[in-house]
C-alpha atoms as one frame of an Amber mdcrd trajectory, in Angstrom:
protein
  57.689  79.470 173.888  59.082  82.688 174.604  58.880  85.658 172.029  62.178
  85.624 170.101  63.149  89.336 169.540  62.651  90.254 166.546  66.501  91.791
 165.753  68.579  89.465 167.467  70.805  88.162 165.648  70.593  83.549 165.841
  73.585  81.801 166.893  73.014  79.520 164.112  74.861  81.775 161.562  77.635
  82.011 164.033  80.401  80.016 161.992  84.105  80.833 163.802  85.028  77.438
 164.793  85.571  76.666 168.663  88.749  77.994 169.789  90.464  78.662 172.804
  93.238  80.963 174.110  96.040  78.345 172.975  95.352  79.498 169.962  95.671
  82.792 170.201  95.769  84.514 166.935  92.603  82.211 166.156  90.856  83.882
 169.056  91.600  87.305 167.273  89.914  86.154 164.330  86.969  84.677 166.202
  86.854  88.232 167.714  86.602  90.076 164.942  83.858  88.067 163.560  81.507
  88.589 166.768  82.620  92.452 166.411  81.054  92.685 162.749  78.178  90.714
 164.537  77.939  93.229 166.994  78.201  95.732 164.563  74.798  94.043 162.146
  72.810  94.066 165.878  73.876  97.170 166.405  72.781  98.662 162.563  69.163
  96.772 163.229  68.109  97.893 165.729  68.770 101.436 164.571  66.801 100.314
 161.599  64.170  98.989 164.191  63.847 102.158 166.754  63.387 104.172 163.278
  60.683 101.385 162.363  58.973 100.940 165.803  60.096 103.076 168.173  61.990
 102.316 171.610  60.812  98.035 172.603  61.294  95.280 174.920  63.845  94.073
 171.317  65.594  97.508 170.796  66.303  97.357 173.960  68.126  93.944 174.423
  69.763  94.488 171.487  71.452  97.548 172.544  72.383  95.573 175.734  74.229
  93.310 173.854  76.279  95.333 171.803  76.838  97.465 174.754  78.223  94.607
 176.875  80.191  93.459 173.697  81.777  97.198 173.207  82.242  97.538 176.502
  84.077  94.697 177.827  84.712  92.235 174.746  85.953  94.984 172.305  88.118
  96.389 174.483  90.111  94.255 175.686  90.398  92.650 172.046  92.038  95.974
 171.380  93.989  95.951 174.778  95.190  92.113 173.234  96.607  93.525 169.913
  98.280  96.686 171.805  99.959  94.523 174.219 101.236  91.652 171.848 100.702
  92.569 168.082 101.909  96.010 167.136 104.858  95.893 169.530 106.183  92.590
 167.572 105.733  94.976 164.526 107.304  98.210 165.854 110.533  97.370 163.776
 109.357  95.027 161.204 111.874  95.180 158.336 108.402  95.964 155.747 107.352
  99.649 155.815 104.160  98.954 154.835 103.592  96.552 157.805 104.755  99.386
 160.303 102.036 101.849 158.389  99.712  99.393 158.769 100.815  99.178 162.456
 100.516 102.762 163.132  97.510 103.281 161.010  95.652 100.665 163.046  96.876
 101.863 166.638  95.305 105.668 165.439  92.058 103.593 164.583  91.991 102.285
 167.750  91.670 105.956 169.702  89.690 106.416 166.668  86.896 104.045 167.872
  87.729 104.541 171.419  86.386 108.538 171.193  83.878 107.430 168.822  82.794
 104.857 171.311  82.568 107.042 174.108  79.946 109.435 171.986  77.955 106.629
 170.954  77.756 104.813 174.385  75.582 107.548 175.438  73.490 107.665 172.744
  72.956 103.760 173.599  72.738 103.548 176.755  69.734 106.848 176.531  67.722
 104.509 173.640  68.334 101.529 175.995  66.976 103.473 179.322  64.550 105.950
 178.060  61.590 104.680 176.331  60.487 108.288 175.435  64.156 108.845 173.878
  63.820 110.561 170.354  64.262 108.007 167.156  67.800 108.444 165.827  68.961
 111.390 164.520  70.786 111.732 161.244  73.737 112.795 163.534  72.996 109.500
 165.402  73.298 107.829 162.214  75.957 108.971 161.332  78.236 107.978 164.334
  76.649 104.780 163.699  77.662 104.252 160.460  81.214 106.076 161.274  81.664
 103.638 163.854  80.891 100.598 161.896  82.704 101.779 158.938  85.613 102.061
 160.806  85.528  98.682 161.993  85.103  97.327 158.831  87.832  98.994 157.082
  90.164  97.932 159.878  89.706  94.082 160.243  90.437  93.198 157.063  93.881
  95.269 157.380  94.486  93.447 160.796  93.850  89.947 158.898  95.628  90.402
 155.701  98.699  92.499 156.879  99.330  92.874 161.156  98.398  88.986 161.813
 100.464  87.732 159.706 103.224  89.771 160.085 103.400  89.005 163.132 102.571
  85.100 163.223 106.637  84.534 162.848 107.664  86.127 165.600 105.929  84.092
 168.235 106.866  80.226 168.766 104.867  77.651 170.506 106.043  78.893 173.978
 105.241  82.427 173.706 101.803  81.898 172.048 101.209  79.926 175.119 102.200
  82.697 177.227 100.012  85.467 175.409  97.160  83.398 175.344  97.703  82.556
 179.388  97.896  85.944 179.692  94.943  86.808 177.499  92.729  84.504 179.573
  94.251  86.083 183.060  92.453  89.185 181.968  88.993  87.728 180.978  89.570
  85.732 184.237  89.082  82.727 182.584  90.798  79.549 182.974  92.339  78.516
 179.633  91.085  74.845 178.408  93.822  73.006 176.869  91.807  71.611 173.441
  92.012  68.128 174.238  90.107  68.124 177.229  86.981  69.762 175.530  83.859
  68.299 174.954
């Protein structure tokens, strides 16, 4: 039996229902659960490296974190910036407009944080002799994680509910198709899933 990673997150704990691009809002929320799982993996990888040093388990975990935030995380932000935020720019509720401005600023800050954090994670993944996490590394990781933990609820409780009424079924289908195209995925109708 293959050795199981000491810090890998088991898939059975993943509770997001199967959703596809034909349900863009549900897909965005499912993406948030994957973000939180990736952040938890990052947190546990840092703890593992501090206790055990760099090893196959930490390199595997860091590869997963890097892959997620380099690809899926970036596409997720782009989904919101292309479709959700523009729909809310002129929203009649000032609270919604303020939330959108905050969310957009968050994306810029997260992008900058990721650029810095990514360099550290690449070093940890690729250099077995890399030093253990410093206080500065820990602060950068903590700020990145906390930023998402504050960001996601604002999207799910304010932005998504406010934006949803602006999209009819045809527009939701168009958005889903566009999201799938950017990922080079064929959208699968719900009835054809096994």
